[in-house]
C-alpha positions in Angstrom: 48.8 114.8 99.7 45.4 116.0 100.8 45.7 119.0 98.5 46.7 116.8 95.6 43.7 114.5 96.3 41.3 117.4 96.4 42.8 118.7 93.1 42.2 115.2 91.5 38.6 115.2 92.7 38.0 118.6 91.4 39.4 117.6 88.0 36.9 114.7 88.0 34.0 117.0 88.8 35.0 119.4 86.1 35.1 116.6 83.6 31.7 115.4 84.7 30.0 118.7 84.2 31.9 120.3 81.3 32.2 117.6 78.7 29.4 118.3 76.3 27.0 115.5 75.7 27.4 115.9 71.9 31.1 115.0 72.1 31.6 111.3 72.2 28.4 110.4 74.0 29.9 107.1 75.1 33.0 108.7 76.7 33.0 108.4 80.5 35.0 110.5 83.0 38.3 108.8 84.0 39.5 107.6 87.4 42.4 109.7 88.8 45.0 108.2 91.2 47.4 110.3 93.2 49.9 109.6 95.9 53.5 109.1 96.9 55.9 106.6 95.3 58.3 104.5 97.4 61.0 102.1 96.3 61.5 98.6 97.8 64.2 99.9 100.3 61.8 102.5 101.7 63.4 105.5 99.8 61.3 107.9 97.8 61.3 107.2 94.1 63.5 109.6 92.2 62.0 112.2 89.8 61.3 110.8 86.3 60.6 107.2 87.5 57.8 105.8 85.3 54.5 104.8 87.0 52.1 102.7 84.8 48.6 101.4 85.3 47.7 98.0 83.9 44.3 96.4 83.2 44.0 92.8 81.9 47.7 92.5 81.1 47.9 95.7 79.1 49.2 99.1 80.1 46.4 101.7 79.9 48.1 104.8 81.3 51.5 106.0 82.5 53.1 109.1 84.0 56.4 110.0 85.8 57.3 110.8 89.4 57.7 114.5 90.4 58.8 115.5 93.9 58.2 111.9 95.0 54.5 112.0 93.9 52.5 111.0 90.9 49.2 111.9 89.3 47.8 109.2 87.0 44.6 109.6 84.9 43.2 106.2 83.9 40.8 106.8 81.0 38.9 103.8 79.7 38.4 105.5 76.3 36.1 103.2 74.3 36.7 100.2 76.6 34.8 99.3 79.7 36.9 99.3 82.9 34.0 99.6 85.3 34.9 97.4 88.4 38.2 96.2 86.8 41.2 95.8 89.1 44.0 98.1 88.2 47.6 97.0 88.9 50.6 99.4 88.9 54.2 99.3 88.0 57.0 101.6 89.4 60.0 101.8 87.1 59.0 98.6 85.4 58.6 96.8 88.8 55.2 95.6 90.1 53.7 97.8 92.8 52.3 96.1 95.9 49.1 98.1 95.8 46.1 97.8 93.4 42.9 99.8 92.7 39.4 99.4 91.3 38.4 101.5 88.3 35.3 103.7 89.1 33.8 106.2 86.7 34.9 109.7 87.7 36.7 108.3 90.7 39.6 109.9 92.5 41.8 108.0 95.0 44.9 108.8 97.1 47.0 105.6 96.7 50.6 105.5 97.8 52.6 103.0 95.7 55.5 100.8 96.8 57.7 98.9 94.4 57.8 95.2 95.1 61.1 94.7 93.2 59.7 92.0 90.9 58.5 92.2 87.3 55.9 90.2 85.3 56.1 89.3 81.6 53.3 91.1 79.8 52.2 91.1 76.2 51.7 94.3 74.2 53.7 96.4 76.7 54.5 98.9 73.9 51.6 98.1 71.5 48.5 98.9 73.6 49.0 102.2 75.4 45.8 104.1 76.0 45.8 107.9 75.4 46.5 110.0 78.5 44.6 113.2 78.0 45.6 116.1 80.2 43.3 117.7 82.7 43.1 120.9 80.6 42.4 119.0 77.4 39.7 117.0 79.1 38.1 120.0 80.7 37.7 121.7 77.3 36.5 118.6 75.5 39.7 118.0 73.5 41.2 114.5 73.5 44.7 114.4 72.1 46.4 111.0 71.8 49.6 110.2 73.7 52.7 110.2 71.5 54.9 107.1 71.1 57.4 106.4 73.8 60.8 107.8 73.0 64.1 105.9 73.2 65.8 105.4 76.5 68.3 108.1 77.4 72.0 107.4 78.0 73.1 105.8 81.2 74.0 108.3 83.9 77.5 108.5 85.4 78.6 106.0 88.1 77.9 107.0 91.6 80.6 107.7 94.2 82.4 104.7 95.7 80.9 103.5 98.9 82.8 103.3 102.2 85.3 100.5 102.6 83.9 97.4 104.2 85.1 95.9 107.5 88.4 94.0 107.5 87.9 90.3 107.0 89.3 87.6 109.2 93.0 86.5 108.9 93.6 83.6 106.6 95.3 80.3 107.6 99.1 80.3 108.1 100.9 79.3 104.9 103.4 76.5 104.7 107.1 77.1 105.6 109.2 78.2 102.6 112.5 76.5 101.6 115.7 77.4 103.6 117.7 80.2 102.1 121.4 80.0 101.1 124.0 80.9 103.7 125.1 84.5 103.7 128.7 85.7 103.3 131.0 85.9 106.4 131.0 89.2 108.2 134.2 91.2 109.0 136.4 90.2 112.0 135.3 91.7 115.3 137.5 94.1 117.4 140.2 92.5 119.6 138.9 91.7 123.1 140.6 92.8 126.4 143.5 90.7 127.8 142.2 88.2 130.2 143.7 87.8 133.7 146.9 85.8 134.2 146.4 82.1 134.9 147.7 80.5 138.1 151.2 78.8 138.1 151.1 75.3 137.0 152.7 72.4 139.0 156.4 71.7 138.5 157.1 69.3 135.8 159.2 66.1 136.3 163.0 66.2 136.2 164.6 66.0 132.8 166.9 63.2 131.7 170.7 63.7 132.4 172.6 65.6 129.7 175.6 64.2 127.7 179.1 64.4 129.2 181.1 67.4 128.0 184.6 67.2 126.3 187.6 66.7 128.6 189.0 70.1 129.7 192.7 71.3 129.6 194.5 70.8 132.9 195.8 74.5 132.8 199.6 73.8 132.5 199.9 75.4 129.1 198.3 78.6 130.2 200.5 78.9 133.2 203.6 78.5 131.0 202.5 81.3 128.8 201.9 83.5 131.7 205.3 82.8 133.1 207.0 83.5 129.8 205.2 86.9 129.6 206.4 87.8 133.2 210.0 86.8 132.3 210.0 89.1 129.2 208.7 92.0 131.3 211.3 91.4 134.0 214.1 91.3 131.4 212.9 94.4 129.8 212.7 96.1 133.2 216.2 95.1 134.0 217.6 96.2 130.7 216.0 99.6 131.0 217.5 100.0 134.5 221.0 99.2 133.1 220.7 101.7 130.4 219.6 104.4 132.7 222.6 103.7 135.0 225.1 104.1 132.3 223.7 107.3 131.2 224.1 108.7 134.6 
């Protein structure tokens, strides 16, 4: 930043010695501010961030950030800023630092956004011209053009890393009992168990009924005797016949 500061001081000296006295005799050299621009979180302001200078509630000069730095020429034009406090805004947010306007001054002032804004009147209406160093060195004073419309919003950034897992919630209440399921298939037949020990003898049973009276056997013996008699007669008759034939 030392080189930038020296450049700003040289610009002020050139303006002091090269502006002809015949051109706007009441015009005074501006005050040049240069430095770095930081955001509230400590990061460097991105390129294109607007840096504005304010005096008495009105914006008197503005520029944009390039490579994290700014060069702001505060020209009082036909007004009188001598000894006035200059406040700054970074991207529409108030800066923590302030400066004092000095004719032909050049300060290295690093700006830091405070993250807050203040309501101001005539934010767009009273914007002082911001002549370039070349135009001022040659005596030309071109007016700053009207601020253009805001550009479209940029694409969303990449998703950040997943946060830490939160604590487990309280256990919920027990739900209702479900219906009974269907019966499963019969299991396989198990092995035969060991034989049990013999039980104790049971009590004697009651006497049975008397049977029918049996035959005394005389009829059977008679039949047997009759058969034997027939056999004997047949045997005797056969012997008789055999004797006659002989």
